[in-house]
N, CA, C and O atoms as a DFTB+ gen file, in Angstrom:
736 C
 N C O
     1  1      21.117       2.433      -0.723
     2  2      21.111       2.047      -1.867
     3  2      20.513       2.894      -2.711
     4  3      19.761       3.458      -1.916
     5  1      20.228       3.570      -4.125
     6  2      19.320       3.947      -5.117
     7  2      19.097       2.487      -5.590
     8  3      19.818       1.491      -5.521
     9  1      17.918       2.684      -6.068
    10  2      16.831       1.819      -6.806
    11  2      16.596       1.895      -8.426
    12  3      16.331       1.042      -9.273
    13  1      16.820       3.330      -8.467
    14  2      16.070       3.983      -9.493
    15  2      15.948       5.530      -9.275
    16  3      15.795       6.139      -8.216
    17  1      16.053       5.998     -10.535
    18  2      16.199       7.608     -10.949
    19  2      15.755       7.592     -12.234
    20  3      16.130       7.076     -13.287
    21  1      14.198       8.804     -11.619
    22  2      13.421       9.027     -12.524
    23  2      13.435      10.679     -13.129
    24  3      14.012      11.539     -12.464
    25  1      13.024      10.894     -13.918
    26  2      12.895      12.494     -14.489
    27  2      11.708      12.509     -15.220
    28  3      11.907      11.662     -16.092
    29  1      10.461      13.023     -15.402
    30  2       9.297      13.472     -15.821
    31  2       9.080      15.145     -15.898
    32  3       9.325      16.097     -15.157
    33  1       8.611      14.988     -16.930
    34  2       7.933      16.465     -17.684
    35  2       6.627      16.505     -16.724
    36  3       6.366      15.413     -16.220
    37  1       5.802      17.525     -16.398
    38  2       4.836      18.030     -16.425
    39  2       3.663      17.186     -16.530
    40  3       2.712      17.041     -15.761
    41  1       3.977      16.585     -17.812
    42  2       3.098      15.951     -18.610
    43  2       2.913      14.301     -18.057
    44  3       1.908      13.591     -18.069
    45  1       3.699      14.140     -17.785
    46  2       3.983      12.430     -17.095
    47  2       4.722      12.107     -18.300
    48  3       4.613      10.884     -18.395
    49  1       5.484      12.577     -19.372
    50  2       6.567      11.973     -19.820
    51  2       7.941      11.832     -19.548
    52  3       8.798      12.705     -19.678
    53  1       8.090      10.697     -19.169
    54  2      10.042      10.188     -18.590
    55  2      10.735      10.857     -19.625
    56  3      10.648      10.802     -20.851
    57  1      11.435      11.494     -18.852
    58  2      13.097      12.243     -19.703
    59  2      14.194      11.701     -19.139
    60  3      15.390      11.920     -19.335
    61  1      13.624      10.958     -18.407
    62  2      15.066       9.950     -17.956
    63  2      14.553       8.686     -16.838
    64  3      14.079       8.933     -15.729
    65  1      14.736       7.477     -17.324
    66  2      14.662       6.175     -16.446
    67  2      15.342       5.347     -16.178
    68  3      15.324       4.463     -17.035
    69  1      15.978       5.160     -15.379
    70  2      17.400       4.647     -14.877
    71  2      17.191       3.696     -13.615
    72  3      16.968       4.278     -12.554
    73  1      17.244       2.120     -13.598
    74  2      16.578       1.177     -12.584
    75  2      17.824       0.568     -12.487
    76  3      18.428      -0.037     -13.372
    77  1      18.188       0.798     -11.233
    78  2      19.693      -0.195     -10.408
    79  2      19.269      -1.260     -10.019
    80  3      20.047      -2.131      -9.631
    81  1      18.169      -1.404     -10.030
    82  2      17.511      -3.204      -9.624
    83  2      16.901      -3.554     -10.478
    84  3      16.334      -2.734     -11.200
    85  1      16.786      -5.192     -10.738
    86  2      16.088      -5.543     -12.249
    87  2      15.025      -5.711     -11.510
    88  3      14.957      -6.280     -10.420
    89  1      13.686      -4.903     -12.484
    90  2      12.700      -5.497     -12.664
    91  2      11.936      -5.857     -14.122
    92  3      12.462      -5.694     -15.223
    93  1      10.611      -6.370     -13.895
    94  2      10.289      -6.605     -15.040
    95  2       9.993      -5.464     -16.120
    96  3      10.418      -4.399     -15.674
    97  1       9.607      -5.360     -16.964
    98  2       9.702      -4.060     -17.909
    99  2       7.927      -3.785     -17.418
   100  3       7.539      -2.653     -17.129
   101  1       7.140      -4.815     -17.396
   102  2       5.559      -3.860     -17.192
   103  2       5.563      -3.736     -16.281
   104  3       4.485      -3.158     -16.140
   105  1       6.217      -3.866     -14.775
   106  2       6.454      -3.945     -13.550
   107  2       6.710      -1.906     -13.600
   108  3       6.008      -0.911     -13.422
   109  1       8.209      -2.233     -13.969
   110  2       8.860      -0.635     -14.718
   111  2       7.447       0.387     -15.151
   112  3       7.025       1.081     -14.226
   113  1       6.806       0.483     -16.338
   114  2       6.401       0.816     -16.688
   115  2       4.765       1.194     -15.981
   116  3       4.116       2.199     -16.269
   117  1       4.376       0.224     -15.107
   118  2       3.249       0.589     -14.177
   119  2       3.803       1.585     -12.746
   120  3       3.084       2.438     -12.225
   121  1       5.137       1.269     -12.307
   122  2       5.704       1.928     -11.419
   123  2       5.841       3.367     -11.513
   124  3       5.693       4.179     -10.600
   125  1       6.223       3.653     -13.063
   126  2       6.335       5.095     -13.522
   127  2       5.109       5.502     -13.356
   128  3       4.894       6.517     -12.693
   129  1       4.270       4.909     -13.828
   130  2       3.010       5.974     -14.060
   131  2       2.333       6.046     -12.581
   132  3       1.552       6.885     -12.133
   133  1       2.771       5.138     -12.106
   134  2       1.829       5.154     -10.648
   135  2       2.757       6.153     -10.034
   136  3       2.115       7.102      -9.586
   137  1       3.970       6.259      -9.868
   138  2       4.960       7.547      -9.414
   139  2       4.259       8.801      -9.705
   140  3       3.782       9.664      -8.967
   141  1       4.316       8.686     -10.830
   142  2       4.028      10.209     -11.668
   143  2       2.728      10.708     -10.822
   144  3       2.610      11.787     -10.240
   145  1       2.080       9.979     -10.877
   146  2       0.416      10.038     -10.241
   147  2       0.250      10.642      -9.055
   148  3      -0.624      11.365      -8.578
   149  1       1.747       9.988      -8.498
   150  2       1.323      10.239      -6.898
   151  2       2.077      11.758      -6.322
   152  3       1.705      12.640      -5.547
   153  1       3.256      11.541      -7.104
   154  2       4.188      13.131      -7.025
   155  2       3.227      14.345      -7.731
   156  3       3.233      15.501      -7.307
   157  1       2.451      13.916      -8.807
   158  2       2.405      15.111      -9.242
   159  2       0.857      15.699      -9.035
   160  3       0.358      16.479      -9.846
   161  1       0.128      15.200      -7.787
   162  2      -1.023      15.431      -7.044
   163  2      -0.511      15.753      -6.159
   164  3      -1.447      16.037      -5.412
   165  1       0.594      15.983      -5.508
   166  2       1.057      16.850      -4.395
   167  2       0.796      18.494      -4.444
   168  3       0.675      19.248      -5.409
   169  1       0.767      18.682      -3.359
   170  2       0.850      20.487      -3.293
   171  2       2.375      20.642      -3.290
   172  3       3.233      19.775      -3.128
   173  1       2.504      21.951      -3.508
   174  2       3.769      22.315      -3.721
   175  2       4.462      22.598      -2.287
   176  3       5.631      22.961      -2.162
   177  1       3.480      22.356      -1.137
   178  2       4.069      22.537       0.301
   179  2       4.118      21.482       0.820
   180  3       4.456      21.365       1.998
   181  1       3.821      20.566       0.129
   182  2       4.011      18.992       1.168
   183  2       5.512      19.129       1.290
   184  3       6.394      19.976       1.148
   185  1       5.322      17.667       1.677
   186  2       6.476      16.990       2.217
   187  2       7.710      16.327       0.450
   188  3       7.217      16.231      -0.673
   189  1       8.565      16.144       0.630
   190  2       8.672      15.700      -0.463
   191  2       9.345      14.432      -0.319
   192  3      10.325      14.440      -1.064
   193  1       9.231      13.158       0.425
   194  2       9.064      12.057       0.878
   195  2       7.954      11.292       0.835
   196  3       7.111      11.539       1.697
   197  1       7.690      10.289      -0.059
   198  2       6.813       9.452       0.057
   199  2       7.280       8.154       0.050
   200  3       8.331       7.791      -0.480
   201  1       5.946       6.970       1.055
   202  2       6.636       5.762       1.044
   203  2       6.010       4.940      -0.246
   204  3       4.846       5.011      -0.640
   205  1       7.128       4.103      -0.829
   206  2       6.954       3.251      -1.629
   207  2       5.357       2.669      -2.238
   208  3       4.513       1.970      -1.678
   209  1       5.376       3.167      -3.336
   210  2       3.497       2.065      -3.714
   211  2       3.491       0.886      -3.511
   212  3       4.508       0.195      -3.571
   213  1       2.385       0.470      -3.246
   214  2       2.237      -1.128      -3.023
   215  2       2.660      -1.787      -4.127
   216  3       3.195      -2.884      -3.968
   217  1       2.508      -1.276      -5.367
   218  2       3.321      -1.930      -6.141
   219  2       4.446      -2.695      -6.584
   220  3       4.599      -3.761      -7.179
   221  1       5.386      -1.559      -5.969
   222  2       6.693      -2.198      -6.079
   223  2       7.049      -2.692      -4.630
   224  3       8.065      -3.387      -4.657
   225  1       6.556      -2.552      -3.468
   226  2       6.886      -3.385      -2.445
   227  2       6.008      -4.402      -2.760
   228  3       6.441      -5.311      -2.051
   229  1       5.148      -4.807      -3.301
   230  2       4.639      -6.629      -3.809
   231  2       5.818      -7.229      -4.472
   232  3       5.872      -8.457      -4.396
   233  1       6.944      -6.525      -5.217
   234  2       7.537      -6.986      -5.914
   235  2       8.538      -7.573      -5.430
   236  3       9.208      -8.329      -6.132
   237  1       8.850      -7.322      -4.056
   238  2      10.034      -7.534      -3.750
   239  2       9.988      -8.385      -2.665
   240  3       9.260      -8.141      -1.703
   241  1      10.835      -9.553      -2.738
   242  2      11.070     -10.659      -1.731
   243  2      11.367     -10.315      -0.299
   244  3      12.163      -9.577       0.282
   245  1      10.526     -11.045      -0.007
   246  2      10.412     -10.747       1.905
   247  2      11.950     -11.326       2.127
   248  3      12.568     -12.273       1.641
   249  1      12.285     -10.237       3.153
   250  2      13.621     -10.358       3.711
   251  2      14.166     -12.128       4.295
   252  3      13.472     -13.109       4.560
   253  1      15.224     -11.992       4.315
   254  2      15.840     -13.356       4.643
   255  2      16.854     -13.470       5.361
   256  3      17.792     -12.793       4.943
   257  1      17.092     -14.130       6.405
   258  2      18.447     -14.186       7.047
   259  2      19.806     -13.548       6.462
   260  3      20.576     -12.911       7.181
   261  1      19.976     -13.725       5.415
   262  2      21.278     -13.389       4.554
   263  2      21.237     -12.279       3.968
   264  3      22.186     -11.708       3.432
   265  1      19.204     -11.613       4.104
   266  2      19.350     -10.373       3.327
   267  2      18.514      -9.341       4.381
   268  3      17.299      -9.412       4.568
   269  1      19.438      -8.349       5.038
   270  2      18.326      -7.722       6.209
   271  2      17.259      -7.028       4.800
   272  3      17.393      -6.941       3.579
   273  1      16.128      -6.612       5.877
   274  2      15.337      -5.878       5.722
   275  2      15.138      -4.334       5.238
   276  3      14.134      -3.799       4.768
   277  1      16.349      -3.830       5.492
   278  2      16.422      -2.374       4.886
   279  2      16.933      -2.353       3.593
   280  3      17.030      -1.225       3.110
   281  1      17.305      -3.336       2.860
   282  2      17.753      -3.242       1.093
   283  2      16.853      -3.294       0.550
   284  3      17.108      -3.098      -0.638
   285  1      15.260      -3.549       0.806
   286  2      14.589      -3.101      -0.262
   287  2      13.846      -2.379      -0.182
   288  3      13.212      -2.010       0.807
   289  1      13.809      -2.084      -1.151
   290  2      12.795      -0.229      -1.489
   291  2      12.079       0.183      -1.076
   292  3      11.160      -0.615      -0.893
   293  1      11.772       1.696      -0.550
   294  2      11.073       1.868       0.309
   295  2      10.263       3.482       0.516
   296  3       9.182       3.952       0.871
   297  1      11.793       3.965      -0.040
   298  2      11.156       5.810      -0.093
   299  2      11.302       6.268      -1.432
   300  3      12.111       5.784      -2.222
   301  1      10.545       7.171      -1.682
   302  2      10.308       7.980      -3.073
   303  2      11.063       9.490      -1.974
   304  3      10.743       9.926      -0.868
   305  1      11.955       9.823      -2.799
   306  2      12.442      11.433      -3.023
   307  2      12.357      11.795      -4.059
   308  3      12.641      11.173      -5.082
   309  1      11.750      13.384      -3.911
   310  2      11.236      14.112      -5.386
   311  2      11.687      15.641      -4.833
   312  3      11.764      16.168      -3.724
   313  1      11.929      16.035      -6.149
   314  2      11.972      17.805      -6.062
   315  2      11.460      18.190      -7.611
   316  3      11.976      17.557      -8.532
   317  1      10.627      19.040      -7.867
   318  2       9.838      20.023      -8.484
   319  2      10.567      21.217      -9.107
   320  3      10.668      22.296      -8.523
   321  1      10.867      21.070      -9.832
   322  2      11.685      22.209     -10.546
   323  2      11.422      22.749     -12.207
   324  3      11.960      22.163     -13.147
   325  1      10.650      23.770     -12.369
   326  2       9.720      24.408     -13.030
   327  2       9.169      23.354     -13.910
   328  3       8.147      22.898     -13.396
   329  1       9.491      22.721     -15.185
   330  2       8.851      21.611     -15.680
   331  2       8.959      20.018     -15.251
   332  3       8.052      19.217     -15.481
   333  1       9.992      19.732     -14.704
   334  2      10.528      18.623     -14.552
   335  2      10.267      18.339     -13.084
   336  3      10.296      19.159     -12.166
   337  1       9.899      16.490     -12.989
   338  2      10.479      16.290     -11.795
   339  2      11.515      15.258     -11.685
   340  3      11.681      14.278     -12.411
   341  1      12.302      15.701     -10.482
   342  2      13.405      14.528     -10.445
   343  2      13.230      13.630      -9.334
   344  3      13.287      14.057      -8.181
   345  1      12.981      12.178      -9.647
   346  2      12.295      11.714      -8.201
   347  2      13.720      10.370      -8.728
   348  3      14.299      10.080      -9.776
   349  1      13.762       9.745      -6.837
   350  2      14.509       8.412      -6.259
   351  2      14.419       7.469      -5.317
   352  3      14.601       7.628      -4.109
   353  1      14.094       6.334      -5.967
   354  2      13.710       5.616      -5.232
   355  2      14.790       4.739      -4.648
   356  3      15.461       4.003      -5.371
   357  1      15.002       4.836      -3.003
   358  2      16.223       3.993      -2.432
   359  2      15.306       3.310      -1.380
   360  3      14.079       3.204      -1.354
   361  1      16.371       2.830      -0.425
   362  2      16.504       1.650       0.913
   363  2      16.176       2.815       1.846
   364  3      16.243       4.011       1.559
   365  1      15.843       2.319       2.907
   366  2      15.807       3.019       4.059
   367  2      16.905       3.265       4.621
   368  3      17.003       4.087       5.532
   369  1      18.254       2.329       3.980
   370  2      19.660       3.050       4.409
   371  2      19.841       4.319       3.976
   372  3      20.143       4.877       5.031
   373  1      19.862       5.233       3.053
   374  2      19.846       6.176       2.631
   375  2      19.153       7.416       3.136
   376  3      17.955       7.425       3.423
   377  1      19.976       8.499       3.238
   378  2      19.374       9.489       4.240
   379  2      18.333      10.511       3.136
   380  3      18.671      11.101       2.111
   381  1      17.145      10.446       3.725
   382  2      16.474      11.691       2.669
   383  2      16.713      13.337       2.381
   384  3      16.332      14.166       1.555
   385  1      17.753      13.288       3.808
   386  2      17.952      14.839       3.112
   387  2      19.277      15.133       2.173
   388  3      19.562      16.125       1.502
   389  1      20.022      13.810       2.395
   390  2      21.198      13.021       1.710
   391  2      20.551      13.343       0.141
   392  3      21.032      14.053      -0.742
   393  1      19.325      12.576       0.140
   394  2      19.169      12.434      -1.362
   395  2      18.562      13.413      -1.761
   396  3      18.271      13.304      -2.953
   397  1      18.139      14.600      -1.165
   398  2      17.490      15.975      -1.742
   399  2      18.575      16.739      -2.093
   400  3      18.613      17.426      -3.113
   401  1      19.755      16.614      -1.014
   402  2      20.955      17.375      -1.764
   403  2      21.396      16.646      -2.975
   404  3      21.922      17.238      -3.918
   405  1      21.199      15.432      -2.962
   406  2      21.995      14.508      -4.620
   407  2      21.142      15.327      -6.184
   408  3      21.568      15.654      -7.292
   409  1      19.697      15.403      -5.464
   410  2      19.085      15.853      -6.606
   411  2      19.447      17.628      -6.865
   412  3      19.261      18.250      -7.911
   413  1      19.871      18.031      -5.884
   414  2      20.095      19.690      -6.102
   415  2      21.497      19.719      -6.785
   416  3      21.776      20.544      -7.654
   417  1      22.408      18.716      -6.312
   418  2      23.948      18.798      -6.977
   419  2      23.745      18.324      -8.205
   420  3      24.323      18.883      -9.136
   421  1      22.529      16.732      -8.559
   422  2      22.764      16.793     -10.075
   423  2      21.969      17.794     -11.498
   424  3      22.219      17.866     -12.702
   425  1      20.738      18.575     -10.422
   426  2      20.388      19.714     -11.210
   427  2      21.235      20.952     -11.351
   428  3      21.074      21.919     -12.096
   429  1      21.947      20.761     -10.680
   430  2      23.193      22.198     -10.641
   431  2      23.990      21.571     -11.632
   432  3      24.136      22.331     -12.590
   433  1      24.572      20.463     -11.779
   434  2      25.520      19.957     -12.724
   435  2      24.782      20.032     -14.295
   436  3      25.327      20.334     -15.357
   437  1      23.287      19.628     -14.034
   438  2      22.894      19.876     -15.513
   439  2      22.976      21.549     -15.777
   440  3      23.795      21.951     -16.604
   441  1      22.314      22.292     -15.226
   442  2      22.529      23.502     -15.221
   443  2      23.973      23.919     -15.682
   444  3      24.119      23.614     -16.865
   445  1      24.721      24.319     -15.321
   446  2      26.256      24.507     -15.455
   447  2      26.610      23.481     -17.031
   448  3      26.961      24.042     -18.069
   449  1      26.447      22.059     -16.938
   450  2      26.854      21.620     -18.394
   451  2      26.095      22.730     -19.466
   452  3      26.693      23.651     -20.021
   453  1      24.327      22.357     -19.656
   454  2      23.828      22.741     -20.701
   455  2      23.488      24.469     -20.511
   456  3      22.594      25.092     -21.084
   457  1      24.666      25.093     -19.360
   458  2      24.636      26.837     -19.262
   459  2      22.746      26.779     -19.699
   460  3      22.170      26.593     -20.771
   461  1      22.279      27.018     -18.397
   462  2      20.735      27.287     -18.553
   463  2      19.537      26.507     -19.038
   464  3      18.573      26.925     -19.680
   465  1      19.830      25.105     -18.538
   466  2      19.229      23.712     -19.198
   467  2      17.735      24.021     -19.334
   468  3      17.070      24.610     -18.483
   469  1      17.339      23.609     -20.370
   470  2      15.954      23.202     -20.377
   471  2      15.252      21.499     -20.782
   472  3      15.759      20.386     -20.915
   473  1      14.402      21.831     -20.839
   474  2      14.063      20.423     -20.940
   475  2      14.268      19.431     -22.304
   476  3      14.168      18.204     -22.334
   477  1      14.572      20.312     -23.373
   478  2      15.109      20.229     -24.737
   479  2      16.137      19.480     -24.607
   480  3      16.383      18.326     -24.958
   481  1      16.962      20.623     -23.822
   482  2      18.545      19.847     -24.100
   483  2      18.340      18.232     -23.282
   484  3      18.811      17.356     -24.006
   485  1      17.902      17.811     -22.298
   486  2      17.691      16.975     -21.407
   487  2      16.895      15.520     -22.863
   488  3      17.222      14.336     -22.779
   489  1      16.094      15.946     -23.784
   490  2      15.542      14.999     -24.380
   491  2      16.413      14.973     -26.013
   492  3      16.102      14.108     -26.832
   493  1      17.542      16.053     -26.344
   494  2      18.265      15.744     -27.251
   495  2      19.777      15.958     -27.142
   496  3      20.575      15.947     -28.078
   497  1      20.058      16.167     -25.751
   498  2      21.432      15.286     -25.366
   499  2      21.407      14.349     -24.343
   500  3      22.341      14.575     -23.575
   501  1      20.770      13.433     -24.014
   502  2      20.315      12.117     -23.066
   503  2      21.573      11.790     -23.064
   504  3      22.002      12.040     -21.938
   505  1      22.454      11.332     -23.776
   506  2      24.292      11.217     -23.177
   507  2      25.238      11.663     -22.291
   508  3      26.092      11.051     -21.651
   509  1      24.774      13.548     -22.395
   510  2      24.931      14.029     -21.126
   511  2      24.816      13.904     -19.940
   512  3      25.597      13.951     -18.990
   513  1      22.945      13.607     -20.156
   514  2      22.171      13.810     -19.018
   515  2      22.443      12.226     -18.182
   516  3      22.193      12.060     -16.988
   517  1      22.932      11.286     -18.990
   518  2      22.998       9.930     -18.447
   519  2      24.339       9.966     -17.981
   520  3      24.436       9.326     -16.934
   521  1      25.719      10.612     -18.464
   522  2      27.032      10.634     -18.035
   523  2      27.276      11.709     -16.580
   524  3      28.208      11.373     -15.850
   525  1      26.518      12.883     -16.196
   526  2      26.012      13.269     -15.207
   527  2      26.178      12.443     -14.096
   528  3      26.989      12.359     -13.174
   529  1      24.674      11.570     -14.634
   530  2      24.230      10.618     -14.073
   531  2      25.121       9.342     -13.036
   532  3      25.307       8.955     -11.882
   533  1      25.427       9.119     -14.355
   534  2      27.060       7.960     -14.210
   535  2      27.944       8.141     -13.387
   536  3      28.366       7.288     -12.606
   537  1      28.531       9.941     -13.535
   538  2      29.531      10.523     -12.430
   539  2      29.182      10.453     -10.608
   540  3      29.919      10.370      -9.626
   541  1      27.722      10.534     -10.787
   542  2      27.140      10.415      -9.270
   543  2      27.043       9.415      -8.740
   544  3      27.644       9.185      -7.691
   545  1      26.114       8.394      -9.437
   546  2      25.675       7.354      -9.002
   547  2      26.431       5.798     -10.168
   548  3      26.603       5.561     -11.364
   549  1      26.632       5.190      -8.959
   550  2      27.104       3.911     -10.047
   551  2      26.875       2.604      -9.369
   552  3      27.542       2.290      -8.384
   553  1      25.962       1.842      -9.862
   554  2      25.325       0.646      -9.080
   555  2      24.441       1.051      -8.403
   556  3      24.394      -0.016      -7.789
   557  1      23.520       1.743      -7.842
   558  2      22.720       2.418      -6.748
   559  2      23.538       3.086      -5.775
   560  3      23.045       3.788      -4.892
   561  1      24.835       2.881      -5.914
   562  2      26.097       3.666      -4.808
   563  2      26.112       5.439      -5.106
   564  3      26.330       5.720      -6.284
   565  1      25.956       6.338      -4.393
   566  2      26.477       7.021      -4.501
   567  2      27.732       7.418      -4.363
   568  3      28.234       7.224      -3.256
   569  1      28.471       7.996      -5.303
   570  2      29.955       7.838      -5.468
   571  2      30.630       9.473      -5.371
   572  3      31.585       9.782      -4.657
   573  1      29.969      10.276      -6.156
   574  2      30.412      11.632      -6.021
   575  2      29.543      12.263      -5.625
   576  3      28.427      11.839      -5.925
   577  1      29.622      13.778      -4.629
   578  2      28.400      14.335      -4.285
   579  2      28.962      16.064      -4.779
   580  3      28.147      16.954      -4.536
   581  1      30.319      16.489      -5.448
   582  2      31.013      17.230      -5.795
   583  2      30.261      17.766      -6.855
   584  3      30.173      17.118      -7.898
   585  1      29.734      18.798      -6.745
   586  2      29.571      19.931      -8.189
   587  2      30.542      20.260      -9.394
   588  3      30.343      20.481     -10.588
   589  1      31.543      20.210      -8.691
   590  2      32.952      20.734      -9.442
   591  2      33.444      18.998     -10.259
   592  3      33.246      18.719     -11.441
   593  1      33.869      18.395      -9.578
   594  2      34.266      17.093      -9.915
   595  2      33.145      16.637     -11.269
   596  3      33.428      16.469     -12.456
   597  1      31.838      16.522     -10.590
   598  2      30.747      15.836     -12.117
   599  2      30.854      16.890     -13.352
   600  3      30.868      16.616     -14.552
   601  1      30.916      18.015     -12.809
   602  2      31.104      18.464     -14.238
   603  2      31.715      18.656     -14.874
   604  3      31.419      18.852     -16.053
   605  1      33.335      18.709     -14.219
   606  2      34.679      18.349     -14.988
   607  2      34.689      16.875     -15.156
   608  3      35.596      16.472     -15.884
   609  1      33.964      16.046     -14.698
   610  2      34.044      14.627     -15.244
   611  2      33.546      14.000     -16.599
   612  3      33.906      13.061     -17.309
   613  1      32.252      15.237     -16.639
   614  2      31.433      14.808     -17.779
   615  2      32.010      16.024     -19.008
   616  3      31.445      15.889     -20.094
   617  1      32.559      16.625     -18.973
   618  2      33.555      17.654     -19.337
   619  2      34.963      16.811     -19.862
   620  3      35.737      17.231     -20.722
   621  1      35.054      15.853     -19.312
   622  2      36.296      15.106     -19.591
   623  2      36.062      14.107     -20.368
   624  3      36.903      13.994     -21.260
   625  1      35.011      13.126     -20.371
   626  2      34.131      12.157     -21.209
   627  2      33.783      13.164     -22.830
   628  3      33.054      12.749     -23.730
   629  1      34.276      14.066     -22.838
   630  2      33.805      14.903     -24.209
   631  2      31.868      14.913     -24.616
   632  3      31.312      15.210     -25.673
   633  1      31.316      14.493     -23.381
   634  2      29.470      14.238     -23.708
   635  2      29.019      15.337     -23.459
   636  3      27.854      15.124     -23.121
   637  1      29.289      16.792     -23.396
   638  2      29.339      17.735     -23.541
   639  2      28.634      18.378     -25.185
   640  3      29.366      18.743     -26.104
   641  1      27.360      18.394     -25.241
   642  2      26.961      18.843     -26.537
   643  2      26.939      20.728     -26.435
   644  3      26.756      21.683     -25.680
   645  1      27.292      20.301     -27.879
   646  2      26.959      22.185     -27.977
   647  2      25.583      22.507     -28.432
   648  3      24.943      21.757     -29.169
   649  1      25.035      23.919     -27.862
   650  2      23.685      24.032     -28.331
   651  2      23.770      25.257     -29.407
   652  3      24.294      26.370     -29.349
   653  1      22.867      24.421     -30.635
   654  2      22.619      25.372     -31.385
   655  2      21.688      26.240     -31.398
   656  3      20.548      26.015     -30.993
   657  1      22.195      27.615     -31.996
   658  2      21.223      28.513     -31.882
   659  2      19.912      28.512     -33.093
   660  3      19.877      28.591     -34.321
   661  1      18.721      28.353     -31.809
   662  2      17.735      28.268     -33.021
   663  2      16.684      29.262     -32.886
   664  3      15.949      29.255     -31.899
   665  1      16.516      30.479     -34.212
   666  2      15.716      31.833     -33.884
   667  2      14.263      31.290     -33.476
   668  3      13.549      30.458     -34.037
   669  1      14.057      32.072     -32.260
   670  2      12.231      31.637     -31.729
   671  2      12.813      30.323     -30.553
   672  3      11.853      29.561     -30.673
   673  1      13.245      30.001     -30.087
   674  2      13.781      28.722     -29.366
   675  2      14.935      29.356     -28.534
   676  3      16.090      29.562     -28.905
   677  1      14.299      29.648     -27.184
   678  2      15.442      29.783     -26.214
   679  2      14.769      29.746     -24.877
   680  3      13.544      29.750     -24.755
   681  1      15.575      29.712     -23.924
   682  2      15.519      28.994     -22.011
   683  2      14.838      30.450     -21.750
   684  3      15.474      31.489     -21.572
   685  1      13.367      30.320     -21.762
   686  2      12.418      31.391     -21.195
   687  2      11.871      31.077     -19.798
   688  3      12.582      30.610     -18.907
   689  1      10.681      31.334     -19.669
   690  2      10.056      31.530     -18.490
   691  2       9.728      29.685     -18.404
   692  3       9.645      29.076     -17.338
   693  1       9.598      29.128     -19.608
   694  2       8.913      27.791     -19.764
   695  2      10.130      26.842     -19.878
   696  3       9.949      25.625     -19.887
   697  1      11.337      27.367     -19.961
   698  2      12.553      26.471     -19.388
   699  2      12.744      26.547     -18.260
   700  3      12.167      27.428     -17.623
   701  1      13.742      25.524     -17.541
   702  2      14.174      25.111     -16.706
   703  2      14.976      26.716     -16.318
   704  3      14.444      27.309     -15.380
   705  1      15.767      27.175     -16.747
   706  2      16.556      28.297     -16.583
   707  2      17.424      28.018     -15.577
   708  3      18.208      27.080     -15.719
   709  1      17.421      28.771     -14.426
   710  2      18.428      28.662     -13.303
   711  2      18.028      28.180     -12.362
   712  3      18.132      28.603     -11.211
   713  1      17.154      26.548     -12.998
   714  2      16.638      26.007     -11.431
   715  2      17.558      25.225     -10.428
   716  3      17.095      24.580      -9.487
   717  1      18.894      25.334     -10.701
   718  2      19.932      24.894      -9.418
   719  2      20.332      25.946      -8.913
   720  3      21.385      25.845      -8.284
   721  1      19.772      27.123      -8.971
   722  2      20.094      28.202      -8.211
   723  2      19.301      28.454      -6.653
   724  3      19.555      29.121      -5.650
   725  1      18.239      27.545      -7.070
   726  2      17.468      28.207      -5.931
   727  2      16.011      27.120      -5.685
   728  3      15.467      26.781      -6.736
   729  1      15.603      26.771      -4.830
   730  2      14.550      25.734      -4.367
   731  2      13.458      26.557      -4.422
   732  3      13.245      27.614      -3.828
   733  1      12.506      25.684      -5.542
   734  2      11.229      26.148      -6.188
   735  2      10.029      26.120      -4.959
   736  3       8.873      26.457      -5.216
C-alpha cells in the first residue's frame, strides 16, 4: 500500500502532498521536513530507497493479530528529476522497483499532459497534477500504470489546462523539460 505521495522542489517547498493514511497535521508537517532533509542530502549516486524515519515509525501502532506487520509504512522510495523530488512512502508489501517505475510513469504522464512540464505547471495547474495521481493511485492502491491510459483518463476529465504563452518564461534548463524521457 502507498501511504503518501510527496513532491518537493530543491528548496524543500512541497508541490504535492497526498496522504492515504490518516496522520495528525503536526506529524505530517514534521514528516515532510524530515523526509526532505533525508533525501536532499543524499548524493546522486546513492540508492533511491530509505527506511522510514523514526518519527512516522513511532506513530504507527504495533501490529496486532488482526493487522499483520507488513501493513505499516516502512519504506521511502524517491527519484530526483531536475528541480523536483518525487517521493513515495509505502509498506513492505510494495515492490521497491515497481515504485520506481510508478514514479517514472507519473513523471512521464505529467510531461505529456503539460508538454514539457515545468515546476510552475505543477503550481498553477494542481488540478491536473491531482487528476494524474488519482488515475494511478486510489486509496493508496496502485490501480493504473499504463502511461496512455493515465494521460487519456486525465484528458477525458477535462483537467488539462492550456498553457498561456508568457514572454520571457519558458521551459529551459531550469524547468523540468524532458524529465520523463530518461533517468537523471
